[in-house]
MARBA-3410 file (N, C-alpha, C, O; in Angstrom, 1 decimal):
182
17.8,-19.4,4.8,16.7,-18.8,5.4,15.8,-19.4,4.2,16.4,-19.3,3.1 ~ 14.7,-19.8,4.1,13.5,-19.8,3.4,12.8,-19.0,3.1,12.4,-18.4,4.1 ~ 12.4,-18.7,2.1,11.8,-17.6,1.5,10.4,-16.8,2.4,9.4,-17.5,2.5 ~ 10.4,-16.1,2.9,9.6,-15.5,3.6,7.7,-15.8,3.7,6.8,-16.1,4.5 ~ 7.8,-15.7,2.8,6.2,-16.0,2.2,6.5,-17.7,1.1,5.7,-18.2,0.3
7.2,-17.8,1.3,6.9,-19.4,1.1,5.5,-19.9,0.7,4.5,-19.7,1.5 ~ 5.2,-20.5,-0.5,3.4,-20.6,-0.7,2.1,-20.0,0.2,1.0,-20.4,0.5 ~ 2.7,-18.6,0.3,1.8,-18.4,0.2,0.9,-17.3,-0.9,1.7,-16.7,-1.6 ~ -0.4,-16.9,-1.2,-1.2,-16.6,-2.0,-1.8,-15.4,-1.4,-2.3,-15.3,-0.3 ~ -1.6,-14.2,-2.7,-0.8,-13.1,-2.5,-0.9,-12.4,-3.6,-0.1,-12.1,-4.5
-2.5,-12.0,-3.6,-3.3,-11.4,-4.8,-3.3,-9.2,-4.6,-3.5,-8.5,-3.6 ~ -2.9,-8.7,-6.0,-1.9,-7.8,-5.8,-2.3,-6.6,-7.6,-2.0,-6.5,-8.8 ~ -3.2,-6.1,-6.8,-3.9,-5.1,-7.7,-3.2,-4.1,-7.7,-2.8,-3.6,-6.6 ~ -2.8,-3.6,-8.8,-2.6,-2.2,-9.3,-0.8,-2.7,-9.6,0.0,-1.9,-9.2 ~ -0.4,-3.9,-10.3,0.3,-3.9,-10.4,1.1,-3.9,-12.4,2.0,-4.4,-13.1
0.2,-3.2,-12.4,1.1,-2.0,-13.9,1.2,-0.6,-13.4,1.2,0.4,-14.1 ~ 1.4,-0.5,-12.0,2.1,0.9,-12.1,3.4,0.5,-10.9,3.7,-0.6,-10.6 ~ 3.8,1.4,-10.7,5.0,1.2,-10.0,4.8,0.9,-8.3,5.6,-0.1,-8.2 ~ 4.4,1.1,-7.5,4.1,0.1,-6.7,3.4,-0.7,-6.3,3.4,-0.9,-5.1 ~ 2.4,-1.5,-7.2,2.5,-2.6,-7.5,2.6,-3.6,-8.1,2.1,-4.7,-8.0
3.8,-3.1,-9.3,5.1,-3.7,-9.6,6.2,-4.3,-8.7,6.8,-5.4,-8.7 ~ 6.3,-3.2,-8.1,7.7,-3.7,-6.7,7.3,-4.7,-6.2,7.8,-5.8,-6.0 ~ 5.8,-4.2,-5.7,5.2,-5.1,-4.4,5.4,-6.8,-5.2,6.1,-7.7,-4.7 ~ 4.6,-6.9,-6.6,4.8,-8.7,-7.4,6.0,-8.6,-7.0,6.2,-9.0,-5.9 ~ 7.2,-7.9,-8.1,8.4,-9.0,-8.2,8.9,-9.0,-6.4,8.8,-10.1,-5.8
9.2,-8.3,-5.9,9.5,-8.5,-3.6,8.9,-10.2,-3.8,9.6,-11.2,-4.0 ~ 7.1,-10.0,-3.7,6.4,-11.2,-3.1,6.9,-12.6,-3.2,7.1,-13.4,-2.4 ~ 7.4,-12.4,-5.2,7.4,-13.7,-6.0,9.3,-13.6,-5.4,9.9,-14.7,-5.4 ~ 10.0,-12.8,-5.1,11.2,-12.8,-5.0,11.3,-14.3,-3.0,11.7,-15.3,-2.6 ~ 10.6,-13.2,-2.8,9.9,-14.3,-1.2,9.1,-15.6,-1.4,8.4,-16.0,-0.5
9.2,-16.1,-2.6,8.1,-17.2,-2.8,7.0,-17.2,-2.8,6.3,-18.2,-3.1 ~ 6.4,-16.0,-2.5,4.7,-15.9,-2.7,4.2,-16.5,-4.1,4.8,-16.3,-5.1 ~ 2.7,-17.4,-4.3,1.9,-17.1,-5.6,1.3,-15.5,-5.8,0.6,-14.9,-5.0 ~ 1.5,-15.0,-6.7,0.7,-13.8,-7.1,0.0,-14.6,-7.6,0.2,-15.8,-7.9 ~ -1.3,-13.4,-8.0,-2.0,-12.6,-8.9,-1.9,-11.5,-9.1,-2.3,-11.0,-8.0
-1.5,-10.6,-9.8,-2.0,-9.1,-10.5,-2.9,-8.8,-11.3,-3.3,-9.5,-12.2 ~ -3.2,-7.5,-10.9,-4.0,-7.1,-11.9,-3.4,-5.1,-11.9,-2.5,-4.5,-11.2 ~ -4.3,-4.4,-13.0,-4.4,-3.3,-13.1,-5.0,-2.6,-14.1,-4.7,-3.0,-15.2 ~ -6.0,-1.2,-14.1,-7.2,-0.7,-14.8,-6.5,0.4,-14.9,-5.6,0.8,-14.2 ~ -7.0,1.1,-16.1,-7.1,2.7,-16.5,-7.9,3.4,-15.4,-7.4,4.4,-14.9
-9.3,2.9,-15.0,-9.7,4.1,-14.5,-10.4,3.6,-12.5,-10.9,2.6,-12.1 ~ -10.2,4.8,-11.9,-11.1,4.1,-10.8,-11.9,4.1,-10.3,-12.0,4.1,-9.1 ~ -13.1,4.4,-11.4,-14.6,3.2,-10.9,-15.1,2.1,-11.3,-16.2,1.7,-11.2 ~ -14.2,1.7,-11.5,-13.7,0.3,-11.5,-13.0,-0.6,-10.5,-13.3,-1.8,-10.3 ~ -12.4,-0.1,-10.0,-11.4,-0.3,-9.1,-11.6,-1.7,-8.0,-10.8,-2.6,-7.9
-13.1,-1.6,-7.2,-13.6,-2.1,-6.7,-13.9,-3.8,-7.0,-13.9,-4.8,-6.3 ~ -14.3,-3.5,-8.3,-14.9,-5.0,-8.7,-13.9,-5.3,-9.4,-14.3,-6.4,-9.9 ~ -12.2,-4.9,-10.0,-11.4,-5.6,-10.3,-10.8,-6.5,-9.4,-10.3,-7.6,-9.5 ~ -11.0,-5.4,-7.9,-10.0,-6.0,-6.7,-10.9,-7.3,-6.3,-10.4,-8.3,-5.7 ~ -12.0,-7.3,-6.8,-13.4,-8.3,-6.1,-13.3,-9.7,-6.6,-13.4,-10.9,-6.1
-13.0,-9.1,-7.9,-12.8,-9.9,-9.4,-11.0,-10.4,-9.0,-10.6,-10.9,-10.0 ~ -10.2,-10.4,-8.1,-9.1,-10.8,-8.5,-9.0,-11.0,-7.0,-8.0,-11.6,-6.6 ~ -9.7,-10.8,-6.2,-9.2,-11.9,-4.8,-10.4,-13.8,-5.0,-10.2,-14.9,-4.5 ~ -11.9,-12.9,-6.3,-12.4,-14.7,-6.4,-12.0,-15.7,-7.0,-12.3,-16.9,-6.9 ~ -10.4,-14.7,-8.1,-9.3,-15.7,-9.2,-8.7,-16.5,-8.4,-8.5,-17.7,-8.6
-7.9,-15.5,-7.1,-7.0,-16.2,-6.4,-7.7,-17.3,-5.6,-6.9,-18.1,-5.2 ~ -9.1,-17.5,-5.1,-9.8,-17.9,-4.4,-9.9,-19.6,-5.1,-9.7,-20.6,-4.5 ~ -10.2,-19.4,-6.4,-10.7,-19.8,-7.0,-9.8,-21.3,-7.9,-10.0,-22.4,-8.4 ~ -8.3,-20.0,-7.6,-7.3,-21.3,-8.3,-6.5,-21.3,-6.9,-5.4,-21.9,-7.1 ~ -6.6,-20.9,-5.8,-6.0,-21.2,-4.8,-6.8,-21.9,-3.5,-6.5,-22.7,-2.7
-7.8,-21.3,-3.8,-8.5,-22.2,-2.7,-8.0,-21.4,-1.4,-8.2,-22.2,-0.4 ~ -7.4,-20.4,-1.1,-7.3,-19.2,0.2,-6.2,-18.1,0.0,-5.1,-18.2,-0.6 ~ -6.6,-17.3,0.6,-5.9,-15.9,0.5,-5.0,-15.6,1.9,-5.5,-15.1,3.0 ~ -3.8,-16.0,1.8,-3.1,-15.2,2.8,-2.8,-14.1,3.2,-2.9,-13.6,4.4 ~ -2.5,-13.7,2.4,-2.5,-12.0,2.0,-2.6,-11.1,1.1,-1.9,-11.0,0.0
-3.8,-9.9,1.6,-4.4,-9.5,0.4,-3.7,-8.1,0.6,-3.8,-7.8,1.7 ~ -3.0,-7.2,-0.2,-2.3,-6.0,-0.4,-3.0,-5.3,-1.4,-3.2,-5.5,-2.6 ~ -3.6,-4.1,-0.3,-4.4,-3.1,-1.9,-3.5,-2.0,-1.8,-2.9,-1.5,-0.9 ~ -3.4,-1.9,-3.0,-2.4,-1.1,-4.1,-3.5,0.5,-4.5,-3.7,0.7,-5.7 ~ -4.0,1.5,-3.8,-4.6,1.9,-4.7,-4.7,3.4,-4.1,-5.2,3.3,-3.0
-4.5,4.6,-4.3,-4.5,5.2,-3.8,-3.8,6.7,-5.0,-3.2,6.4,-6.1 ~ -3.9,8.0,-4.6,-3.6,8.9,-5.6,-2.2,10.2,-4.0,-2.2,10.3,-2.8 ~ -1.5,10.7,-5.2,-0.6,11.3,-4.0,-1.1,12.8,-4.0,-1.1,13.7,-4.8 ~ -1.6,12.7,-2.7,-2.1,14.9,-3.1,-1.3,15.1,-1.8,-1.4,14.4,-0.8 ~ -0.4,16.1,-1.7,0.6,16.4,-0.3,0.1,18.6,0.1,0.3,19.6,-0.4
-0.6,18.3,1.1,-0.9,19.8,1.4,-1.4,20.2,2.9,-2.2,19.5,3.6 ~ -0.8,21.3,3.4,-1.0,20.8,4.7,-2.2,21.5,4.9,-2.5,22.4,4.2 ~ -3.1,21.0,6.3,-4.2,21.3,6.6,-4.7,22.7,6.0,-5.5,22.7,5.1 ~ -4.1,24.0,6.6,-4.6,25.3,6.4,-4.5,26.0,4.9,-4.9,27.2,4.6 ~ -4.1,25.2,4.1,-3.7,25.1,2.8,-5.3,24.6,2.2,-5.4,23.5,1.7
-6.4,25.3,2.4,-7.7,25.0,2.6,-7.9,25.3,0.5,-8.9,25.0,-0.1 ~ -7.0,25.9,0.1,-7.2,25.7,-1.5,-7.1,24.7,-1.8,-7.5,24.5,-2.9 ~ -6.7,24.0,-1.5,-6.4,22.1,-2.2,-7.3,21.9,-1.1,-7.2,22.4,0.1 ~ -8.1,21.1,-1.6,-9.3,20.2,-1.2,-8.4,18.4,-1.8,-7.9,17.7,-1.0 ~ -8.4,18.3,-2.1,-7.6,17.4,-2.7,-6.6,16.5,-1.4,-6.6,15.5,-0.8
-5.8,17.8,-1.4,-5.1,17.2,-0.2,-5.1,17.4,1.3,-4.1,17.6,2.0 ~ -6.6,17.4,2.0,-7.1,17.8,2.3,-8.2,16.3,2.7,-8.6,15.8,3.7 ~ -8.4,16.0,1.5,-9.5,14.5,1.4,-8.5,13.6,1.1,-8.9,12.6,0.7 ~ -7.2,13.6,1.1,-6.6,12.6,1.0,-6.1,12.8,2.6,-6.4,11.7,3.1 ~ -5.9,13.2,3.2,-5.6,13.4,4.5,-6.5,12.8,5.3,-6.0,12.1,6.1
-7.7,12.8,5.3,-8.5,12.3,5.7,-9.0,10.5,5.4,-9.5,9.7,6.1 ~ -8.4,10.4,4.1,-9.2,9.5,3.5,-8.0,8.8,4.2,-8.2,7.6,4.1 ~ -6.8,9.1,5.1,-5.4,8.2,5.1,-6.3,7.8,6.9,-6.0,6.7,7.5 ~ -7.0,8.6,7.5,-7.2,8.3,9.0,-8.4,7.5,8.7,-8.3,6.4,9.3 ~ -9.5,7.6,7.8,-10.9,6.9,7.4,-9.5,5.1,7.0,-9.8,3.9,7.3
-8.6,5.3,6.6,-8.3,3.7,6.4,-7.1,3.1,7.4,-7.3,2.0,7.9 ~ -6.5,3.5,7.5,-6.3,3.5,8.8,-7.1,2.9,10.4,-6.6,2.2,11.3 ~ -8.4,3.6,10.3,-9.1,3.5,11.3,-10.0,2.4,10.8,-10.9,1.9,11.5 ~ -9.8,1.9,9.2,-11.0,1.1,9.0,-9.8,-1.0,8.7,-10.2,-2.0,8.2 ~ -8.4,-0.7,9.4,-8.2,-1.0,9.4,-7.7,-2.0,10.8,-7.2,-3.1,10.9
-8.0,-1.2,11.4,-8.4,-1.6,13.2,-9.6,-2.0,13.0,-9.6,-3.2,13.1 ~ -10.8,-1.6,12.7,-12.1,-1.9,12.4,-11.8,-4.0,11.9,-11.9,-5.0,12.6 ~ -11.6,-3.7,10.7,-11.0,-5.1,10.0,-10.3,-5.9,10.7,-10.5,-7.1,10.5 ~ -9.1,-5.6,11.8,-8.9,-6.4,12.6,-9.4,-7.6,13.9,-9.2,-8.7,14.4 ~ -10.5,-6.0,13.8,-11.6,-6.4,15.1,-12.2,-7.4,15.0,-12.2,-8.4,15.8
-13.2,-7.3,13.7,-14.0,-8.1,13.4,-13.1,-9.9,13.0,-13.3,-11.1,13.3 ~ -12.3,-9.2,12.3,-11.4,-10.7,11.7,-11.1,-11.4,12.4,-10.9,-12.5,11.9 ~ -10.9,-11.5,14.0,-9.8,-11.7,15.0,-10.1,-12.9,14.9,-9.3,-13.4,14.1 ~ -11.0,-13.9,15.4,-11.6,-14.7,15.7,-11.7,-15.6,14.6,-12.3,-16.7,14.8 ~ -11.2,-15.1,12.9,-11.0,-16.0,11.6,-9.8,-16.0,11.3,-9.4,-16.5,10.3
-9.1,-15.4,12.2,-7.4,-15.7,11.8,-6.7,-14.7,11.3,-5.5,-14.7,11.1 ~ -7.8,-13.5,11.0,-7.6,-12.3,10.1,-6.6,-12.0,10.8,-6.4,-12.8,11.8 ~ -5.7,-11.1,10.7,-4.5,-9.7,10.1,-4.2,-8.7,10.1,-3.0,-8.5,10.0 ~ -5.3,-7.2,10.2,-5.0,-6.1,9.2,-3.7,-5.7,9.5,-3.1,-6.0,10.4 ~ -3.2,-4.6,8.3,-2.0,-3.9,9.1,-2.2,-3.0,8.0,-2.5,-3.6,6.9
-2.1,-1.7,8.0,-1.5,-0.8,6.8,-0.2,0.1,6.9,0.1,0.5,8.0 ~ 0.4,0.3,5.9,1.5,0.9,5.9,1.2,3.1,5.2,1.1,3.7,4.2 ~ 1.1,3.3,6.1,1.3,4.7,5.8,2.7,4.9,5.1,3.7,4.3,5.5 ~ 2.7,6.0,4.1,4.6,5.5,3.6,4.8,7.4,2.9,4.0,8.2,2.4 ~ 5.7,7.4,3.2,6.1,9.2,2.1,6.0,9.4,0.7,5.3,8.7,-0.2
6.9,10.5,0.6,6.3,10.4,-1.1,7.4,9.2,-1.4,8.4,8.7,-0.9 ~ 6.5,9.0,-2.5,7.8,7.6,-3.0,7.7,8.4,-4.9,6.8,9.1,-5.5 ~ 9.1,7.7,-5.5,9.4,8.3,-6.6,8.4,6.7,-7.5,8.7,5.5,-7.4 ~ 7.4,7.1,-8.1,6.7,6.1,-8.9,6.2,7.3,-10.0,6.3,8.5,-10.0 ~ 5.5,6.3,-11.1,5.1,7.0,-12.4,3.8,7.7,-12.1,2.9,7.8,-12.9
3.7,8.1,-11.2,2.4,9.4,-10.9,3.2,10.4,-10.6,3.0,11.6,-11.0 ~ 4.4,10.0,-9.3,5.2,11.7,-8.8,5.9,11.9,-10.0,5.9,13.0,-10.4 ~ 6.5,11.2,-10.6,7.3,11.7,-11.2,7.8,12.9,-12.3,8.8,13.0,-13.0 ~ 6.6,13.7,-12.2,6.0,14.4,-12.8,6.1,15.5,-12.1,6.3,16.5,-12.7 ~ 5.9,15.5,-10.8,6.2,16.2,-9.8,7.4,16.8,-9.0,7.7,17.9,-8.6
8.0,15.3,-9.2,9.4,15.5,-8.8,10.1,16.6,-9.4,10.7,17.4,-8.7 ~ 9.9,16.8,-10.8,11.1,17.8,-11.7,10.6,19.0,-11.1,11.5,19.8,-10.8 ~ 9.1,19.4,-10.9,8.4,20.9,-10.5,9.2,21.2,-8.9,8.6,21.1,-7.8 ~ 10.8,21.6,-9.1,11.6,21.8,-7.8,10.6,22.8,-6.5,10.7,22.7,-5.3 ~ 10.0,23.5,-7.1,9.2,24.4,-6.2,8.2,23.6,-5.4,8.1,23.8,-4.2
7.5,22.7,-6.0,6.6,21.3,-5.7,7.4,21.2,-4.8,7.5,22.0,-3.9 ~ 8.3,19.8,-5.3,9.5,19.1,-4.5,9.5,19.8,-2.8,8.9,19.5,-1.8 ~ 10.4,21.2,-3.2,11.1,21.8,-2.0,9.8,22.1,-0.7,10.1,21.7,0.4 ~ 8.4,22.7,-1.2,7.1,22.4,-0.5,7.2,21.5,0.4,7.3,21.8,1.6 ~ 7.2,20.1,-0.4,6.9,18.8,0.4,8.0,17.8,1.2,8.0,16.8,1.9
8.9,18.6,0.6,10.2,18.2,1.3,9.8,18.6,3.3,10.2,18.1,4.4 ~ 8.9,19.5,2.8,9.0,19.9,4.6,7.8,19.1,5.1,7.8,19.0,6.4 ~ 7.0,18.5,4.5,6.3,17.8,5.2,6.5,16.8,5.2,5.5,16.1,5.2 ~ 8.1,15.9,5.1,8.1,15.2,5.5,9.6,14.6,6.6,10.5,15.2,6.2 ~ 9.7,14.2,7.1,10.6,13.8,8.3,12.2,13.8,8.2,13.0,14.2,9.0
12.4,13.3,7.1,13.4,12.2,6.5,13.8,13.2,5.7,14.9,12.9,5.3 ~ 13.3,14.7,4.8,13.1,15.1,3.8,14.0,14.5,2.5,14.8,15.2,1.9 ~ 13.7,13.2,2.2,13.6,12.9,0.7,12.9,11.8,0.4,12.1,11.3,1.3 ~ 12.9,11.3,-0.5,11.9,10.7,-1.6,12.0,9.2,-1.2,13.1,9.1,-0.6 ~ 11.2,7.7,-1.2,11.8,6.6,-1.5,11.3,6.5,-2.4,10.6,7.2,-3.1
11.9,4.9,-2.7,11.7,4.3,-3.7,10.6,3.0,-3.4,10.7,2.4,-2.3 ~ 9.8,2.8,-4.1,8.9,1.2,-4.2,9.5,0.0,-3.8,8.6,-0.8,-3.6 ~ 10.7,-0.6,-3.5,11.1,-1.4,-3.5,10.8,-1.1,-1.8,9.8,-1.6,-1.2 ~ 11.6,-0.4,-1.4,11.1,0.4,0.2,10.1,-0.2,1.0,10.2,-0.8,2.0 ~ 9.1,0.3,0.1,7.9,0.1,0.6,6.8,-1.2,0.7,5.8,-1.4,1.4
7.9,-2.1,-0.6,7.5,-3.9,-0.6,8.6,-4.4,0.2,9.4,-4.7,-0.7 ~ 9.0,-4.5,1.0,10.2,-5.0,1.0,9.1,-4.6,2.8,8.9,-5.7,3.3 ~ 8.8,-4.0,3.2,8.1,-4.0,4.6,6.7,-4.7,4.6,6.1,-5.4,5.4 ~ 6.2,-4.2,3.2,4.8,-5.5,2.8,5.5,-6.6,2.9,5.6,-6.9,4.1 ~ 5.9,-7.3,2.4,6.7,-8.5,2.7,6.7,-9.1,3.6,6.4,-10.3,3.6
7.2,-8.3,5.0,7.1,-8.7,6.3,6.0,-8.3,6.8,6.1,-9.0,7.9 ~ 5.1,-7.9,6.8,3.9,-7.3,7.0,3.1,-8.5,6.2,2.0,-8.5,6.6 ~ 3.3,-9.4,5.4,2.6,-10.9,5.0,3.0,-11.8,5.3,2.6,-12.9,4.9 ~ 4.3,-11.6,6.2,5.2,-12.5,6.7,4.6,-13.8,7.7,3.4,-13.6,7.4 ~ 4.5,-14.6,8.4,4.8,-15.5,9.5,5.6,-14.7,10.3,4.9,-14.3,11.3
6.8,-14.2,10.2,7.4,-12.9,11.2,6.8,-11.9,12.0,7.1,-11.5,13.1 ~ 5.4,-11.5,10.9,5.0,-10.3,11.8,3.3,-10.5,12.1,2.3,-9.9,11.8 ~ 3.9,-12.3,12.9,2.3,-12.9,13.4,1.7,-12.3,14.9,0.7,-12.7,15.6 ~ 2.4,-11.5,15.2,1.9,-11.1,16.5,1.5,-9.4,16.3,1.7,-8.5,17.1 ~ 1.0,-9.1,14.8,1.3,-7.8,14.5,-0.3,-7.9,14.0,-0.6,-8.9,13.4
-1.5,-6.7,14.3,-2.6,-6.3,13.6,-3.5,-5.1,14.0,-3.2,-4.6,15.1 ~ -3.9,-4.8,13.7,-4.9,-3.3,13.9,-3.3,-2.6,14.1,-3.2,-2.2,15.2 ~ -2.4,-2.6,13.4,-1.0,-1.7,13.3,-1.1,-0.7,12.1,-1.6,-1.0,11.1 ~ -0.5,0.4,12.3,-0.2,1.3,10.8,1.3,1.3,11.0,1.7,2.0,11.9 ~ 2.4,0.6,10.1,3.4,0.8,10.2,3.8,2.2,9.1,3.8,2.2,7.9
4.1,3.1,10.0,4.9,4.8,9.0,5.6,4.1,7.9,5.4,2.9,7.8 ~ 6.3,4.5,7.1,7.8,3.8,6.3,8.2,5.6,5.5,7.3,6.4,5.2 ~ 9.0,5.8,5.3,9.3,6.5,4.7,9.5,8.4,5.1,9.6,9.4,4.4 ~ 9.7,8.2,6.9,9.9,9.5,6.9,8.2,10.5,7.2,8.4,11.4,8.1 ~ 6.9,10.5,6.7,6.1,10.9,6.5,6.1,11.7,7.3,6.9,11.6,8.2
5.3,13.1,7.1,5.0,13.8,8.5,3.8,13.2,9.7,2.8,12.5,9.5 ~ 4.1,13.6,10.5,3.6,13.9,11.7,2.0,13.9,11.7,1.3,14.1,12.7
END
């Protein structure tokens, strides 16, 4: 069987972190031509991602799959009003899912298919310090249907599928991975 992303052009931001690195490795294993980058401050993220997309188009002439890999891990119940970050994270996730559907609708006449991945707790450089806190981990595991964390490679496998031709009839969809809370 041929690699599922053979000759696809896939810019991937955030390749200096656990999730972006795992995606870049998986996409390369699947035959993609990837361009990766990372930054230290969130304030530059939009500029860097725009430059990354421009570089991919200048180098290869097109983009087959664009993977957005920017997020912070904030998890809380909605009734925990003291945790503004957790509530904001929930609202942002909902907005991102709505944006994916809108992008799919607006891009349909150009052959664009938009998909998003909503993931559960992933063991990354960002979450490693949190996972050693047994109270925090016990609290978060109550919010995860499968009551376990995942590895970046598990999300990368789904991202690879979504970037491939195998998902050609999937658009405006949010794929839930990792037993995240309902």
